C-alpha positions as CSV (number, residue, x, y, z in Angstrom):
1,A,2.7,-26.7,7.0
2,A,-0.2,-26.9,9.6
3,R,-3.1,-24.9,8.9
4,S,-5.1,-23.6,11.8
5,P,-8.8,-24.9,11.2
6,K,-10.3,-21.4,12.8
7,M,-8.2,-19.2,10.7
8,M,-9.2,-21.2,7.5
9,E,-13.1,-21.1,8.8
10,N,-12.8,-17.0,8.5
11,K,-13.5,-16.1,4.9
12,V,-13.0,-12.1,5.9
13,F,-9.4,-12.9,7.4
14,L,-8.5,-15.0,4.3
15,S,-10.0,-12.5,1.9
16,F,-8.2,-9.7,3.9
17,T,-4.7,-11.4,3.9
18,F,-5.3,-12.1,0.1
19,Y,-5.6,-8.3,-0.6
20,S,-2.9,-7.6,2.1
21,T,-0.3,-9.6,0.6
22,I,-1.2,-8.4,-3.2
23,L,-0.6,-4.5,-1.5
24,I,2.7,-5.6,0.3
25,L,4.0,-7.4,-2.9
26,K,3.1,-3.9,-5.0
27,M,5.2,-2.0,-2.2
28,Y,8.2,-4.2,-2.8
29,V,7.6,-3.8,-6.6
30,V,8.0,0.1,-6.0
31,A,10.9,-0.4,-4.0
32,I,12.5,-2.3,-6.6
33,I,11.6,0.6,-9.4
34,T,13.0,3.1,-6.8
35,G,16.5,1.0,-7.0
36,Q,16.2,0.6,-11.0
37,V,15.5,4.2,-11.4
38,R,18.1,5.2,-9.1
39,L,20.8,2.5,-11.4
40,R,19.6,4.4,-14.6
41,K,19.6,7.8,-13.4
42,K,22.9,7.3,-11.5
43,A,21.4,9.1,-8.4
44,F,22.4,7.5,-5.0
45,A,21.6,8.3,-1.5
46,N,24.6,7.1,-0.1
47,P,28.1,8.0,-1.0
48,E,29.3,4.6,-1.2
49,D,26.9,3.4,-3.8
50,A,27.7,6.5,-5.9
51,L,31.4,5.5,-5.4
52,R,30.8,2.3,-6.4
53,N,28.8,3.4,-9.7
54,G,31.1,5.9,-10.9
55,G,31.8,8.4,-8.6
56,L,30.4,11.0,-5.6
57,Q,29.1,13.1,-8.4
58,F,26.4,10.8,-8.1
59,Y,25.3,10.9,-4.9
60,R,22.1,13.2,-5.7
61,Q,18.7,13.4,-6.2
62,D,16.6,12.8,-9.1
63,P,13.2,14.1,-10.2
64,D,12.3,10.9,-11.3
65,V,13.8,8.9,-8.3
66,E,12.0,11.3,-6.2
67,R,8.8,10.5,-7.8
68,C,9.1,6.8,-7.0
69,R,10.2,7.3,-3.3
70,R,6.7,9.4,-3.0
71,A,5.0,7.2,-4.2
72,H,6.2,4.5,-2.0
73,R,6.2,6.8,1.3
74,N,2.4,7.4,0.0
75,D,1.7,3.5,0.3
76,M,3.3,3.4,3.6
77,E,1.2,6.1,4.8
78,N,-1.9,4.2,3.4
79,I,-1.4,0.5,3.1
80,F,0.1,0.0,6.9
81,P,-3.2,1.9,8.4
82,F,-5.3,-0.4,6.1
83,L,-3.2,-3.4,7.5
84,F,-4.5,-2.3,11.1
85,L,-7.9,-1.5,10.3
86,G,-8.4,-4.5,7.9
87,A,-7.4,-7.2,10.7
88,I,-9.7,-5.5,13.0
89,Y,-12.6,-5.0,11.1
90,S,-12.3,-8.7,10.3
91,L,-12.7,-9.9,13.7
92,L,-16.0,-8.0,13.7
93,D,-17.7,-10.4,12.0
94,P,-18.7,-8.5,9.1
95,S,-20.3,-9.8,5.8
96,P,-17.6,-11.9,3.8
97,T,-19.5,-10.3,0.6
98,V,-19.1,-6.5,2.0
99,A,-15.8,-6.9,3.6
100,R,-14.4,-8.2,0.2
101,I,-16.0,-5.3,-1.7
102,H,-13.8,-2.9,0.9
103,F,-10.9,-4.8,0.5
104,L,-11.2,-5.1,-3.4
105,I,-11.8,-1.4,-3.6
106,F,-8.9,-0.4,-1.4
107,C,-6.4,-2.5,-3.4
108,V,-7.7,-1.6,-7.0
109,G,-7.5,1.9,-5.6
110,R,-4.0,1.6,-4.5
111,M,-3.0,-0.1,-7.6
112,V,-4.5,2.7,-9.8
113,H,-2.7,5.2,-7.6
114,T,0.5,3.9,-7.9
115,V,0.2,3.4,-11.8
116,A,-1.0,7.3,-11.7
117,Y,2.4,8.4,-9.8
118,L,4.5,6.5,-11.8
119,L,3.2,7.1,-14.9
120,Q,2.5,10.9,-14.2
121,L,-0.9,10.5,-15.3
122,R,-3.1,13.7,-15.8
123,A,-5.0,15.2,-12.8
124,P,-7.1,13.9,-11.1
125,A,-6.5,10.7,-11.8
126,R,-3.8,9.9,-8.7
127,S,-6.3,11.9,-6.3
128,V,-9.3,10.2,-7.4
129,A,-7.8,6.9,-6.8
130,Y,-6.6,8.2,-3.4
131,G,-10.1,8.9,-2.4
132,V,-11.7,5.9,-3.3
133,A,-9.2,3.8,-1.7
134,Q,-9.9,5.6,1.4
135,L,-13.5,5.1,1.5
136,P,-13.5,1.8,3.1
137,C,-10.8,2.6,5.3
138,F,-13.2,5.3,6.6
139,S,-16.0,2.7,6.9
140,M,-13.9,-0.1,8.3
141,A,-12.9,2.6,11.1
142,L,-16.3,3.6,11.3
143,Q,-17.6,0.2,12.1
144,I,-14.6,-0.5,14.8
145,L,-15.3,2.5,16.3
146,L,-18.9,1.5,16.5
147,A,-18.3,-1.9,17.9
148,T,-15.9,-0.9,20.5
149,T,-17.7,2.4,21.9
150,P,-19.6,0.1,24.6
151,Y,-16.1,-0.6,26.2
152,W,-14.5,2.8,26.1
């Protein structure tokens, strides 16, 4: 595949791309876990799936499946904004080291958040992971706003 030389020169964007891809893969893993928990607990979201797997009585909710779904929804509520903020932030020519720290903190925070959610770790593990992951997002948002305010 042909590589864009300009993109390959942008170390910040490459770092962002790496961490973003890890986070997207993590979201796929949570989706797969949700499906596996559905099968194990026989708790299907659609009647046709329940019929295929034992009967309409399995067209129901389950607390463990709902926990997985909440973890996945929380990912969407947080990772999607990160993807936007990180991409725009990468265009601001920040220090590659500072940018990498932003991306790493967010990624690790989200990983810990998911583990805390799915394994039901004691509070405040999940909340702390959530809060830590928000810090680089707020930092990037602020830097984007400061860089773009003159053009408003």
